[in-house]
C-alpha positions in Angstrom: -261.6 46.6 -66.8 -263.9 47.9 -64.9 -262.8 50.7 -62.7 -264.0 48.9 -59.4 -260.9 46.6 -59.9 -259.2 49.1 -57.6 -261.8 48.3 -55.0 -261.8 44.5 -55.6 -258.8 44.7 -54.7 -258.6 46.4 -51.7 -261.4 44.6 -50.5 -259.8 41.4 -51.1 -256.5 42.3 -49.8 -258.1 43.1 -45.7 -259.9 39.7 -46.1 -257.6 37.7 -47.0 -254.4 39.7 -45.9 -253.7 36.9 -42.9 -254.3 33.6 -45.2 -251.9 32.3 -47.2 -251.8 29.2 -49.6 -249.1 26.3 -49.3 -247.1 28.0 -52.0 -247.3 31.2 -50.4 -246.0 30.1 -47.0 -243.3 28.5 -49.0 -242.4 31.5 -51.4 -241.4 33.3 -48.1 -237.8 31.5 -48.6 -237.8 33.2 -52.0 -235.9 30.1 -53.1 -236.6 29.3 -56.9 -236.4 25.7 -56.8 -238.3 25.3 -53.8 -241.1 27.2 -55.3 -240.7 25.1 -58.8 -240.8 21.9 -56.4 -243.7 23.0 -54.2 -245.9 24.4 -57.2 -245.6 20.8 -58.9 -246.5 18.8 -55.5 -249.5 20.9 -55.6 -250.7 20.0 -59.0 -254.1 17.6 -58.4 -253.7 18.1 -54.4 -255.2 19.6 -51.9 -253.3 22.7 -49.9 -252.4 21.1 -46.3 -251.2 18.3 -48.4 -249.2 20.0 -50.1 -247.4 21.8 -47.0 -246.8 18.6 -45.7 -245.4 17.1 -48.5 -242.8 20.0 -49.0 -242.0 20.3 -45.7 -240.9 16.5 -45.5 -239.3 16.2 -49.3 -237.1 19.8 -48.1 -236.0 18.2 -45.0 -234.4 16.2 -47.3 -233.1 17.8 -50.2 -233.5 21.7 -51.0 -231.0 21.8 -54.0 -231.0 19.8 -57.0 -227.6 18.2 -56.4 -229.1 17.1 -52.7 -232.3 15.9 -54.8 -230.2 13.7 -57.3 -228.7 11.8 -54.4 -232.3 10.7 -53.5 -233.7 7.9 -54.8 -237.2 7.5 -57.2 -238.8 5.6 -53.6 -237.5 7.9 -51.1 -239.3 10.6 -52.8 -242.3 9.4 -53.2 -242.2 8.1 -49.5 -241.8 11.8 -48.5 -244.4 13.2 -50.7 -247.1 10.5 -50.8 -250.5 10.9 -50.4 -250.1 14.4 -53.1 -252.0 13.4 -56.0 -250.2 11.3 -58.8 -246.7 10.7 -56.0 -244.9 8.0 -58.3 -245.3 10.3 -61.5 -244.1 13.4 -59.9 -240.9 12.0 -58.3 -239.9 11.0 -61.7 -240.2 14.4 -62.6 -238.8 16.0 -59.9 -235.5 13.7 -60.5 -235.6 14.7 -64.5 -236.0 18.1 -63.7 -233.2 18.0 -61.0 -231.0 16.4 -63.9 -232.0 19.4 -66.1 -230.8 22.2 -64.2 -227.9 20.7 -63.5 -226.7 20.0 -67.0 -228.2 23.0 -68.6 -228.5 25.5 -66.1 -226.1 25.5 -63.7 -228.5 23.9 -61.1 -230.1 27.7 -61.1 -234.1 27.6 -61.8 -234.2 29.6 -64.9 -236.2 33.0 -64.4 -238.0 33.6 -67.4 -241.3 31.9 -68.2 -240.1 30.5 -72.0 -237.3 28.7 -70.8 -239.2 27.2 -67.4 -241.8 25.8 -69.9 -238.9 23.5 -71.3 -238.9 21.5 -68.3 -241.1 18.5 -68.3 -244.3 18.8 -66.5 -243.9 22.7 -66.4 -247.0 24.4 -67.9 -247.6 28.5 -67.7 -249.7 28.4 -64.2 -246.6 27.1 -62.7 -244.1 29.0 -64.8 -245.9 32.5 -63.3 -245.6 31.5 -59.8 -241.8 30.9 -60.0 -241.1 34.1 -61.5 -244.0 35.9 -59.6 -242.6 34.4 -55.7 -239.4 33.2 -56.5 -238.2 36.6 -59.0 -240.5 38.9 -58.0 -241.1 39.8 -61.8 -244.5 40.5 -62.9 -246.4 37.6 -64.2 -250.1 36.3 -63.9 -250.9 32.8 -62.6 -253.9 31.5 -63.8 -255.7 28.3 -62.1 -259.5 27.2 -61.6 -259.8 29.6 -59.2 -258.3 32.4 -61.3 -260.1 32.1 -64.4 -263.4 31.3 -62.7 -263.4 34.2 -60.7 -262.6 36.5 -63.0 -264.8 35.9 -65.7 -268.0 35.6 -62.6 -267.0 39.4 -61.9 -266.7 40.6 -66.0 -263.1 41.1 -65.9 -262.6 38.8 -68.7 -264.6 36.9 -71.1 -262.5 33.5 -72.1 -263.1 30.5 -72.2 -259.4 28.3 -70.9 -257.0 29.2 -68.2 -255.0 30.1 -71.0 -257.0 33.1 -72.5 -257.6 34.2 -68.9 -253.7 35.1 -68.6 -253.0 37.0 -72.1 -256.6 38.9 -71.3 -255.7 39.7 -67.9 -252.0 40.7 -69.2 -253.9 43.5 -71.3 -256.1 44.8 -68.7 -255.0 44.3 -64.9 -252.8 46.6 -64.0 -249.6 45.8 -63.3 -249.2 46.4 -60.0 -251.6 43.4 -59.3 -250.0 40.9 -61.6 -248.2 39.4 -58.3 -251.0 39.1 -55.6 -253.7 38.7 -57.9 -253.4 34.6 -57.8 -253.2 34.3 -54.0 -256.1 36.6 -53.5 -258.6 35.1 -56.0 -257.4 31.6 -54.9 -258.1 32.7 -51.4 -261.2 33.7 -52.2 -262.1 30.8 -54.8 -261.8 28.5 -51.8 -263.8 30.5 -48.9 -266.8 32.1 -50.7 -266.6 31.8 -54.6 -266.7 28.2 -54.8 -267.5 26.2 -58.4 -271.2 25.3 -57.2 -273.4 27.3 -55.2 -270.8 30.3 -54.5 -271.7 32.2 -51.2 -272.5 35.2 -52.8 -274.1 36.2 -49.5 -271.5 36.8 -47.4 -269.2 37.9 -50.2 -267.1 41.4 -49.4 -267.4 42.2 -53.7 -270.8 40.9 -54.2 -271.7 44.6 -55.4 -269.0 44.7 -57.8 -269.7 41.4 -59.2 -271.8 40.9 -62.3 -272.2 37.0 -61.7 -271.6 35.7 -64.9 -272.5 31.8 -65.1 -274.1 31.3 -61.7 -277.3 29.9 -61.7 -277.0 29.5 -57.9 -275.7 30.9 -55.0 -276.0 30.7 -51.5 
């Protein structure tokens, strides 16, 4: 891990301190269940759509017990137009039933247990434990994977590999905030195609690995 990681994190914190993702907005409630459901809604869905869908759904139900009183069609209507909303409505109901039956209605605070829930992958599990339980975890999505490789922090082929590479090298004090900062940076500056390197605040620390064209 390059020694300039400290400087990179300092700059990104200052740059994005007033900006948050839809999931970070939900996380201010510190409710693992709401964070889990919002995270599931966010998959293949834009932030602004996730935020509104979460707000509509949580106005109807905020616990597993309340959620299972809703019909699948009611959940679909609340979360539309989130991507794959029909599948997600079914998934939400199934997860709520499992939480009630196996976990006394509590969302597990361990990654291995979270991964047993239908549709929950490592990114979602890490977000739940970091935002919901304030436990150390490294949530890796496409933004984190892409930017970590461009910076030269890791040399990996998949988000799965990136998570475990960062767990070995990224200082633990940055684990919880790393995802939100890189997601914000990935949306604003370090885009997948033709990133805005000319206005990037951390360009002097970036190795630009894999970047063939920039603005």
